[in-house]
N, C-alpha and C positions, 0 to 999 in steps of 0.2 A: 504494500500500500504506500503510495507516494503522495502524502498530503502534509508533509512537514510537521507531523505530530508523532509522539511516541506511541508505539504499539507493542503488545506482548509478542514474544517469539513463540508461535504456536507449537513447533516441535518439542520445545523444552523451555518453559517460561522461567525456570529458576535453575541456576548453576551453583553448586556448593562453593566454588572458588573462582576468583577472577581469571586464573590461568586456564581453567576449563572453559570458561566463556570465551576467552580469546582464541583458544584452539578451535572452537566451533565457528567463530567469525572467520578465522583464517581458512578453514576447510570449506565453509559456505556450502554445505551439501544441498541446500534448497534454493540457492541463488538469491537469497534475501539481501545479502550485503554487497555483492559485487556483480550481480546480474548473471 
């Protein structure tokens, strides 16, 4: 969703650590962060 608002990340809304969240962003398995 591209409306300049924050939205929950449906596949996994909560990560136990920042490093796990950053790994998910880097891998971007659903194309949510880098298309």
